ZAKOLGU-600061 format. One record per residue: residue in one letter; x, y, z of N, C-alpha, C in turn. Coordinates in steps of 0.05 Angstrom, whole numbers, plus 32768, in hexadecimal, padded with zeros to 4 digits. Example, Ala and Ser with C-alpha at 12.3 -4.5 7.8 and 13.67 -1.06 7.14 Angstrom:
% residues 2
a81087F8E809C80F67FA6809C81087FBE809C
s81017FD3808E81117FEB808F81028001809D
END
This chain:
% residues 53
x7F8283867E377F9F83857E3A7FA9836B7E2B
x7FBD836F7E1B7FC883587E0C7FD983477E1F
x7FDD832E7E177FEC831C7E28800883267E2D
x801583317E188030833B7E1B803183537E2E
x801D83647E2E801B837B7E40801783707E5D
x8007835C7E60800183517E7A801A83447E86
x802983367E768042832A7E7F805683407E87
x805983547E77806B836B7E7E806283787E98
x8049837C7E9B803E83897EB4804383787ECC
x803F835E7EC98044834B7EDF8062834A7EE6
x807383477ED2808F83447ED7809B835E7EE3
x809083757EDD809A838E7EE8809283917F06
x807F83827F0F807683847F2B8062839A7F2F
x805983A77F1A804683BD7F1D802B83B47F28
x8024839B7F23800B83907F2D800A83917F4B
x8021838F7F588022838E7F75801783A87F82
x801A83BE7F74800F83D87F7E7FF083D57F81
x7FE483C77F6E7FC783C47F6E7FBF83B07F83
x7FCD839A7F857FC783847F977FC9838E7FB4
x7FDD839E7FBA7FE383A77FD57FCF83BD7FDF
x7FC083C97FCE7FAE83DF7FD67F9383D47FDF
x7F8783E37FF17F6C83DD7FFA7F5983E77FE5
x7F4183DC7FE47F2D83E57FD17F2584027FD6
x7F28840C7FEE7F2084287FF37F35843C7FEB
x7F4C84337FE37F6184467FDA7F5B84517FBF
x7F6B84647FB67F6784707F9B7F6B845B7F86
x7F6084617F6F7F62844E7F587F7E844E7F4D
x7F8584397F407FA084357F357F9E842F7F17
x7FAF843B7F077FB084367EEA7FB584187EE5
x7FA5840D7ED47FA883F07ECD7FC183EC7EBC
x7FCB84017EAF7FE283FD7E9D7FFD84017EAB
x7FFF84157EBC801A841B7EC8801A841A7EE7
x800284197EF3800184187F10800184337F1F
x800184497F10800184637F1C7FE684697F29
x7FE684787F3E7FCD84807F4C7FBE84937F3A
x7FA4848F7F387F9284A07F287F8484B37F3C
x7F8484CC7F367F7784E07F477F5D84E97F39
x7F4884E87F487F2F84F27F3D7F2484E27F26
x7F1884F07F137F0C84E27EFD7F1B84E87EE3
x7F3584E37EE47F4684E77ECC7F3E84D47EB6
x7F3E84DE7E9D7F3884CD7E867F5084BE7E7D
x7F6884C97E837F8184BC7E7B7F9484BC7E92
x7FA584A87E957FB984A77EAA7FCD84BD7EA5
x7FD584CB7EBA7FE884E07EB9800584D67EB4
x800A84BD7EBA802484B17EB7802984A57E9C
x801784947E93801B84857E7A8008848C7E64
x7FF3849B7E6A7FDF84A37E567FCA848F7E4F
x7FC984797E5E7FB584647E597F99846F7E5E
x7F8684667E4E7F6A846D7E517F5F84617E6B
x7F5784717E7E7F4E84667E987F31845D7E98
x7F2384627E827F0784597E807F05843A7E7C
x7F1C842D7E777F1D84107E747F2184027E8E
x7F16840D7EA47F1A84017EBE7F0883E97EC3
END
């Protein structure tokens, strides 16, 4: 993740979705914060490659 993307992600508050979840919950997209179901290769919301977890 580039610094500019990280700043945008932080300022949008999307990181809070990840921070607030327990480790036992479903996985969350690193790019947009959407919940990932199963073993998807790409996020259904933003299309990010989920193998970069």
